[in-house]
C-alpha positions as CSV (number, residue, x, y, z in Angstrom):
1,M,-0.5,0.1,0.0
2,Q,1.3,3.8,-1.3
3,R,2.0,6.1,1.4
4,V,0.2,9.5,0.8
5,K,1.9,12.0,0.1
6,T,2.0,15.2,2.3
7,V,1.6,18.5,0.3
8,L,5.2,20.3,1.3
9,P,4.7,23.2,2.9
10,S,4.7,26.1,0.5
11,W,2.0,24.7,-1.2
12,R,-0.8,24.9,1.7
13,E,-3.2,27.3,1.8
14,K,-2.0,30.7,4.0
15,K,-4.2,31.0,6.4
16,R,-5.3,33.1,9.3
17,Y,-7.8,34.0,12.5
18,V,-9.6,35.9,13.2
19,A,-10.9,37.0,16.0
20,F,-14.3,39.0,16.8
21,Q,-16.7,40.0,19.4
22,V,-20.6,40.2,19.0
23,L,-21.4,42.7,20.1
24,S,-25.9,43.2,21.6
25,N,-28.7,44.3,24.5
26,S,-28.5,41.0,25.7
27,K,-26.6,38.2,25.3
28,I,-27.0,35.0,22.6
29,K,-26.4,32.0,23.7
30,A,-26.9,29.9,20.0
31,V,-24.2,29.7,18.3
32,A,-25.7,28.4,15.4
33,D,-27.6,31.6,14.9
34,V,-24.0,34.0,14.8
35,S,-22.8,31.2,12.1
36,K,-25.7,31.9,9.8
37,A,-25.5,35.9,10.6
38,I,-21.7,35.4,10.2
39,W,-21.9,32.7,6.4
40,R,-25.3,35.2,5.6
41,S,-23.4,38.0,5.7
42,H,-20.2,36.9,4.1
43,L,-22.2,35.7,0.5
44,V,-24.7,38.1,1.0
45,L,-21.5,40.4,0.9
46,C,-18.2,38.4,-1.9
47,G,-21.0,35.9,-3.6
48,E,-20.5,32.2,-3.4
49,L,-17.3,32.2,-5.9
50,G,-16.2,35.0,-2.8
51,A,-16.5,32.8,0.4
52,A,-15.0,30.0,-2.0
53,R,-12.6,32.1,-1.6
54,A,-12.6,32.8,1.8
55,G,-12.1,29.3,3.3
56,M,-13.8,30.7,6.1
57,Q,-14.6,27.7,8.8
58,F,-16.6,29.0,11.9
59,L,-15.0,27.9,15.2
60,H,-18.1,26.2,16.6
61,S,-15.5,25.6,19.8
62,K,-13.3,28.3,20.2
63,Y,-16.9,30.4,20.9
64,D,-17.7,32.3,24.3
65,P,-21.4,32.9,25.4
66,E,-20.5,34.7,28.2
67,T,-18.5,37.0,26.3
68,Q,-19.7,36.6,22.3
69,R,-16.7,36.2,21.0
70,G,-15.7,33.8,18.8
71,L,-12.5,32.3,16.1
72,L,-12.8,32.2,12.4
73,R,-10.0,30.5,10.3
74,V,-9.8,32.2,6.7
75,S,-7.6,32.7,3.4
76,H,-5.2,35.1,4.5
77,D,-5.3,36.6,1.2
78,Q,-9.2,37.0,2.1
79,L,-8.4,38.4,6.2
80,H,-10.3,42.4,4.7
81,H,-12.9,40.9,2.7
82,V,-14.0,38.6,6.1
83,R,-13.9,41.6,8.5
84,A,-15.5,43.6,6.0
85,S,-18.5,41.3,6.1
86,L,-18.7,41.2,10.4
87,A,-19.0,45.2,10.1
88,L,-21.8,44.2,7.8
89,V,-23.4,41.9,10.0
90,R,-27.2,43.3,11.4
91,N,-29.5,40.9,12.9
92,V,-28.8,37.8,14.4
93,G,-32.0,35.7,14.5
94,E,-34.0,38.6,15.1
95,Q,-30.8,40.2,18.2
96,P,-29.9,43.6,16.2
97,V,-26.3,42.7,16.8
98,I,-22.6,44.4,16.4
99,V,-19.9,42.6,15.4
100,R,-16.3,43.6,15.8
101,S,-13.0,42.1,14.4
102,I,-11.1,42.0,17.3
103,G,-8.2,40.8,15.4
104,A,-6.3,38.7,13.5
105,S,-3.4,35.8,13.6
106,G,-1.4,33.5,11.4
107,V,-1.3,31.2,14.8
108,L,-4.6,30.0,16.5
109,R,-2.7,29.4,20.4
110,K,-1.6,32.9,19.7
111,A,-5.3,34.8,18.1
112,E,-7.0,32.6,21.2
113,G,-4.5,33.7,24.3
114,R,-4.1,37.5,22.6
115,Y,-7.6,38.1,22.0
116,M,-9.9,35.3,23.5
117,A,-8.9,37.3,27.5
118,S,-11.0,39.4,29.3
C-alpha cells in the first residue's frame, strides 16, 4: 500500500485566525445563529465564489457565549473581505447586533491568548 504524499508547506493555503466580538443588548447563547449570520453576510457581500476563496470556517468550540467572542479561520488573502462582512452583520436571529473584528493572527494559540482573554 502506498503512502499518500503530504503537501509541502510552501504549497499549503496560508490561513489567518480572525477574532471577533458580538455586541448586543442581551447574551446570544446559540452558536449556530451567530455562525449563520456571519455566513449570510459574507455570501451577500462576496457571493459564492468569494466565500469559496475565503475558505471561512467558524470555530464552534472557540466561541464563548459569556464574552460573546469567537474565532474564524480564513484564507490570508481574503482577510479584508471577511472583516468587511463581519462589519455588515446587523441581526443574529431577531436580535440587533454589532459584530466587530478584534484582531487577526497566523497562529491559533496566539489568537486565543491575545484576543479571546478578558
